[in-house]
C-alpha positions, 0 to 999 in steps of 0.5 A: 748375173747370166744364165745360159740355156743350151743344147749341151747343158746350163751355165750361170753365175752363182748368186742372184735370183732364181732364173737370173743365174744358176741358183738353188732353185735353177739346179734342181729345176734343169736337173729334174728335166733332164732326168725325166727326159733321160727316164723316158728316152734311154735306151738302158734297163739302168735308173744310174746317173753318174756325176763329176765336177771339177773344183771349182768353189761352187762345186760342192754345193751344186753337186749335192742339190743333182744328187738330191734332185736325181735321187729324188727323181728315183734315179741312183747316183753314182758321184766320182768327185772331183774328175775332168769331163772326159773321166765321167764320159768314161764313168757314164759308159764303164758303169752302164748308167743312163746318163751322166751330169758333169758339174762344169763351166770349162773355162768360165771364170770361178764365179760360173758353173754349170751342168753339162748333160750326158747320154748313155754313151758318155756323150753331149745330147744333140740339139733336138734332146737338149731343146727337149730338156729345156722345154720340159724344164720351162712347163715343170713336166717333171714328178719326183718320186714316191717315198718307196722309189727313192734313189742312192747315192754311192761313192766312187773314187777309182775312175781317175785311175780307170781313166789313165789306165784306159790312155795307156792301153792305147796302142799309139801310146808308147810308155817306153819311148817316153820313158827313153826320152827322159822329158822334163814336163811343165804343167798348168791345170788353174788350180782344178782337178787336171792337178790331180789327174795330170801329174797322175798320167805323167809319172804312169807314162814314164816321166819323172820330172815334172814341174807342177804349176797351179796344181792345188784343185782348190778352184781358186784359180791363179788366172783367167782360166781359158787356155789362151797365150795372154793367161799363160805368161806364168808358165811361158815365163818358166819355159823360157828359162830353160827348165822343162822341154814342153808345157802342158796346160788344160781349162778346169776340166781338162777336155782342152789341151795347150802346149807351151815350146821348150823356148816359151811360145805357145805351140798354138791351141789350133796345132794340138789336134793337128800335131796329134792327128798327124802321129796317128795318120802316120799309124792309122790312115783315115779321115779327119773332122774339125770344126769349121773355125779350126786351121785349115792346117789339119786339112794339109796334114790330113791331104799329106797322108793321103786321107780325106778332111770334112768339116763340121758345124761348130760344137762337139756333138756336131763334131762327133756325129760328123767323125761317125758319119765318116769314120774319122780316125782322129777329129777334134776342134781348134781349141786343143780339143782331141777327140780319139776314137779309139779310147772314147768320142770326146774331147780329152787332153789325157789322150791329147798329152799321151799322144803328143809326148810319143810323137815328141819321143819318137820324133826325137825333136824338140818341140818347136822343131815338130811346129816348124814342120806344120802349114804355118797359119795364123787364125784371127778372132773378131766380132761386129757388134748390131743393134737388136732389130737388125736381121743378122740372118740377113746379112749373112746371106747377102754376104754369101750371094756378094761372095757366090764365086768362092768356095761356101759353106753354110752348115753353120753361118757362112765360110768363104775358102779363099784359094790361101785363106778363109773367114768364117761368119756365124751369129752369135746366140746370146748377143747381137753380134757377128762372129768373125774368125779368120785365117792366113799366112800371117795375124796381120792377113788374117785381121786384114781379111776381117776387116775387109768383110767389116766394110763389106757387111758395113755396106749391106 
C-alpha cells in the first residue's frame, strides 16, 4: 500500500490500514484539513466547494466520503459528477466557490486515487498552502460543524457542456475551418471521463467522423493509463491502417493530450505544446513558459516568432506562477499539458484538441508534415538509484560546480544547457534516486549524455 502526501494533494492506493494507503479514514482526515484551511484563508464569502471526479472504480466511494466530510465541516458541496480536472477548475470559478476537490489519480493505475486541491481561482494550492494543509491534517487541527450548521450537497451536471462552450468561444478556435476540413478523428480515452467529453467536444467543433476507442467511462482502464508510446499500441495500429487523419489520447482526468499522426507514429507528447504554441504565437505574439524538463523546441519556436521563452520549476503550479509573472500567452508542460490563459490557468486537453485541430485545418497539411516543420529533438528519461544515506543535495551541488562553465539553472535541481543539448538532474521527493532528463537531436545522443552524467556522479 502507498500514501503520498504532496503540495498538490493526497494520492494513494485504495485499501489497507489507515495511513498506509488512501483509506476512508485518510480521505476524511485530509478533506477536513483542506476544508479547515480554505475556511480560514479564502478571500471569498462563499462556503461552497466544487467536487468532481474521474471514472476510476473507487471514485463513487471516495466522492461520498469527501461530500460527507465537507458538509460535516459546514460547507455546501456542488457535485458536478464525472468531470475532467479542467472542467472542475472552470466550475470553481463559474460557481464563485471558495475551492474545489478533484477526485483523480491522473495517470496512475486503477488501484490509485487522489484528492487534488484547488483554491477559489480554480488553481492548485501553492507550496506553502499545500504544506499548511498537511500540517493541519497531521495535528488534527480541524473542528466539525454543529447540527444546525451542516452543509448541503447540490448536484449540477451541466459543466461538461459549459466547458465545451467556453472552448468554442475562444477567439483562436475556428469551428468553420475544422468542419470544412472534414477530418476523421480517432480518440482513446482509456475508459474514463475523456470518453464522455472529448467526443462531445469533437462533434461541437464540427467533426463528423469520430472513431471511439475505450470511451466507456467504466474506470476499467483498457491499458496502462499514462499516454506514452508504449501504452498506445491500439490507436497506433488503427492509424497505420489509414482509418483516421489524427488521433487524440487523454489520461483519465483529461489534463494531458497526446497526438498520434496519420501514419501511426507518435507526434510525441512534448510537441503537443510546441504545435499549439506555434499557432497561438502566430496570432497573438507574447511570451511562453514551460518547465525545465520540457523540450527546447518550445524555446526555439518562441524565438522564431520574435518572442521570449522562460523556464519554470517542474510542477503545474510553478509553471502557472511563472506564466503570470511574465504575462505568457501560452505555456504548459512537456507531458502534453497545455495551459492557455485565454481559457484558464490549468492544463486542459480540450483546449489543446480545439487549437490543434484549428491549426491542422488552416495549415492544409497532414499531421506528420506539421511535425516535420518543428525542431527535431528527443528526450531520454533515466535515473540513478542511491542508498538512503547519500546526500543527494551535495551531489547535485558538486555536479553544478563541475559544469560551472556551462549555462546552469538551479531553481529546481540542476539543469545544464549545452549549445546543442541539455541535461536536467532532480532528486525524487519519494525515493532515494536522482532523475536525469536529457535532450539532444537523437535519442541515442540524449541517452549518451545521461550516461556521461552518471559517470561524473559515480566519480563523486
